C-alpha positions in Angstrom: 105.1 100.9 99.2 106.5 97.9 97.3 107.9 94.8 98.9 111.3 96.0 97.8 110.8 98.9 99.7 112.3 100.1 101.5 111.2 96.5 102.9 109.9 95.7 103.9 107.9 98.4 103.9 107.6 96.6 105.1 109.1 96.5 105.3 107.9 97.8 106.1 107.3 96.6 106.9 105.8 98.1 104.2 104.2 95.5 102.8 102.6 95.0 99.4 101.4 92.0 97.4 104.4 90.1 96.1 104.7 90.4 92.3 105.3 87.3 90.2 108.7 87.3 88.5 108.7 88.6 85.0 110.7 87.3 82.1 113.6 89.6 81.3 115.5 88.4 78.2 117.7 91.5 78.1 119.3 90.9 81.5 119.4 93.2 84.5 117.0 95.9 85.3 117.8 98.8 87.7 115.4 101.1 89.5 115.5 103.9 91.9 112.9 104.7 94.5 112.2 108.0 96.3 109.7 108.6 99.1 108.4 111.1 101.6 106.5 109.9 104.7 105.2 111.7 107.8 103.8 110.4 111.0 102.7 111.7 114.4 101.8 110.2 117.7 102.4 110.5 121.5 104.0 107.0 121.9 102.4 106.9 125.4 103.6 110.3 126.5 101.8 113.6 127.1 103.0 115.3 123.9 103.1 114.3 120.3 106.3 113.4 118.4 106.4 114.1 114.7 108.6 112.2 112.2 109.4 113.0 108.6 111.1 110.2 106.7 112.6 110.5 103.2 113.7 107.1 102.0 115.8 106.4 98.9 116.7 103.0 97.5 118.3 101.5 94.4 117.6 97.9 93.3 118.8 95.6 90.6 116.7 92.7 89.4 117.1 89.8 87.0 114.2 87.4 86.7 113.1 86.7 90.2 116.3 87.7 91.8 117.1 91.1 93.2 119.5 93.1 95.3 118.8 96.5 97.0 120.4 99.2 99.0 118.3 101.6 101.0 118.7 104.5 103.4 116.9 107.7 104.4 117.0 111.2 105.8 114.8 111.7 108.8 113.7 114.5 111.1 112.2 113.8 114.6 110.5 116.6 116.5 109.1 115.9 119.9 109.8 114.4 123.3 109.7 110.7 122.6 112.9 108.8 122.0 111.9 107.2 118.7 113.7 104.2 117.4 114.0 104.3 113.6 114.2 101.1 111.5 113.9 100.4 107.8 110.7 102.1 106.7 110.2 104.5 109.6 109.4 104.8 113.3 109.9 101.5 115.2 108.5 102.7 118.5 109.6 104.3 121.7 112.5 103.0 123.8 113.6 103.7 127.4 117.2 104.8 127.6 117.0 106.7 130.9 119.5 109.6 131.1 120.8 108.9 127.5 117.4 109.9 126.0 117.2 113.2 124.1 115.9 116.2 126.0 112.2 116.9 125.8 110.8 118.6 122.7 114.0 118.4 120.8 114.3 118.3 117.0 117.0 116.2 115.4 117.8 115.3 111.8 120.2 113.1 109.9 120.8 110.0 108.0 119.3 106.7 109.2 120.8 103.2 109.1 121.7 101.8 105.7 120.2 98.4 104.7 121.5 96.0 102.1 119.1 93.2 101.0 118.9 90.3 98.6 115.7 88.5 97.6 114.1 85.9 95.4 110.6 85.9 94.1 109.2 82.6 92.5 106.2 80.5 91.9 106.3 76.9 93.1 104.7 75.9 89.8 104.4 77.8 86.5 100.6 77.2 86.6 100.2 77.9 90.3 98.4 81.0 91.6 100.9 81.1 94.5 103.9 83.3 94.7 106.7 83.2 97.3 109.2 85.9 98.1 112.3 85.2 100.3 114.5 88.0 101.4 117.5 88.6 103.8 119.8 91.4 104.6 121.8 93.5 107.0 121.3 96.9 108.5 124.5 98.9 109.0 124.7 101.5 111.9 125.1 104.6 109.8 122.4 106.6 111.7 123.2 108.6 114.9 122.1 106.4 117.8 122.1 109.2 120.3 119.6 111.2 118.2 117.4 108.1 117.8 118.2 108.0 114.1 119.7 104.5 114.1 120.0 101.3 116.0 123.7 101.6 117.0 124.5 98.1 115.8 124.7 95.8 112.8 121.5 93.8 112.6 120.5 90.9 110.4 117.0 90.4 109.1 115.0 88.1 106.9 111.4 87.6 105.7 109.2 85.2 103.8 106.0 86.5 102.0 103.4 84.3 100.3 100.6 85.6 98.1 97.8 84.0 96.1 96.0 85.3 93.0 92.3 84.9 93.7 91.3 85.8 90.2 89.1 88.8 89.4 92.2 90.9 89.8 92.5 90.3 93.6 95.4 89.0 95.6 95.8 88.1 99.3 99.0 87.3 101.2 100.9 87.2 104.4 104.5 88.0 105.5 106.6 86.9 108.4 110.0 88.2 109.4 112.7 88.1 112.0 115.4 90.5 113.0 118.6 89.5 114.9 119.6 92.5 116.9 123.3 93.4 117.5 124.7 94.7 120.7 123.4 98.1 121.8 125.6 100.5 123.6 123.0 102.0 125.9 120.2 99.5 126.5 119.5 95.8 126.2 117.5 94.9 123.1 116.0 91.6 122.1 115.6 89.9 118.7 112.2 90.7 117.2 109.6 89.1 115.0 107.3 90.9 112.7 104.4 89.9 110.4 101.3 91.0 108.5 98.6 90.3 106.1 97.4 92.1 103.0 94.9 92.2 100.2 95.0 94.0 96.9 92.7 94.6 94.0 93.6 95.8 90.5 91.2 98.5 89.6 92.5 98.9 86.0 95.7 98.3 84.0 97.3 101.2 85.8 95.7 101.4 89.3 95.9 99.0 92.3 94.5 99.5 95.7 95.7 97.5 98.8 95.0 97.2 102.5 97.3 95.8 105.1 97.6 95.0 108.8 101.2 94.9 110.2 102.7 93.9 113.6 106.2 94.3 114.9 107.5 93.0 118.2 109.1 95.7 120.4 112.9 95.5 120.8 112.5 97.0 124.3 110.4 94.8 126.6 109.3 97.9 128.6 106.9 98.9 125.7 104.1 97.5 123.7 104.5 95.9 120.4 103.8 98.0 117.3 100.7 97.4 115.2 99.1 99.5 112.4 96.6 99.2 109.6 97.0 100.9 106.2 95.6 101.6 102.8 97.6 102.3 99.6 96.9 103.3 96.0 99.5 102.6 93.2 99.4 104.1 89.7 101.6 102.9 86.9 102.9 105.5 84.4 103.6 105.0 80.7 107.4 105.1 81.5 107.2 102.0 83.7 107.4 104.1 86.9 104.9 103.5 89.7 103.6 106.2 92.1 102.2 104.9 95.4 100.4 106.9 98.1 99.5 105.4 101.4 97.9 106.2 104.8 97.9 104.3 108.1 96.6 104.4 111.6 98.4 103.0 114.7 96.8 100.3 116.8 99.1 100.4 119.8 100.7 103.0 122.2 104.1 102.2 120.6 102.9 103.1 117.1 102.4 106.5 115.5 98.8 107.5 115.8 98.6 108.2 112.1 100.7 108.8 109.1 101.0 108.6 105.3 103.2 109.4 102.4 104.0 109.0 98.7 106.8 107.1 96.8 108.0 106.8 93.2 109.8 103.8 91.8 111.4 104.5 88.4 113.3 101.9 86.3 116.2 103.4 84.3 118.1 100.4 83.0 117.3 97.1 81.3 
């Protein structure tokens, strides 16, 4: 998943190495991204909950600046009351009587995110690259089904990466989410972060590994943590296909998951 992701991958966090800004003498470039992700885990309960997540985003870039809009269609099947944010499941929450009945399947649109960002290098000759992003998440998902947050949230992140030479890059990202008022439970503002390393195998292929952490918005549950691997392949058309797998490292995370995404530019 790219850093534009569908954040941020981020955003997740989906989180990939931050690309250096490219010269674009023509002007704006537009790209659309599609994905399909699946995950499964018990979230600390006796039975597993399965989530299928199909994100879509469109982004416009010029130089190092970008703007993106993203959303998704999701299906949740299982007993856990899963909280969906950005790139997928954001853990279990306790809503008491308001929680969905056990072993229910629910589907629908998730919250819509609008984001802006700037990628730059502090010095043209520097191996460092910085990406700053900020945005809002709009409550378009059904909160009662666990498909949305039920509030308008603000979020931001800073990612820093360094080219190590020999086609390798390392980096880290830190973010924060300001949570709006929830109608059925008290949620706190949350932090998130992660580290990553990538290696370019060829002109077309890049492999990456990441470790992500997200604070739980519900103090009753553990924070989320997971580790993942991804492989990206660039096509002749300029499109990029990325496959990824991950494993959860806490009770509030899915036990495992994976998916595939395609980012295709269609205007310059």
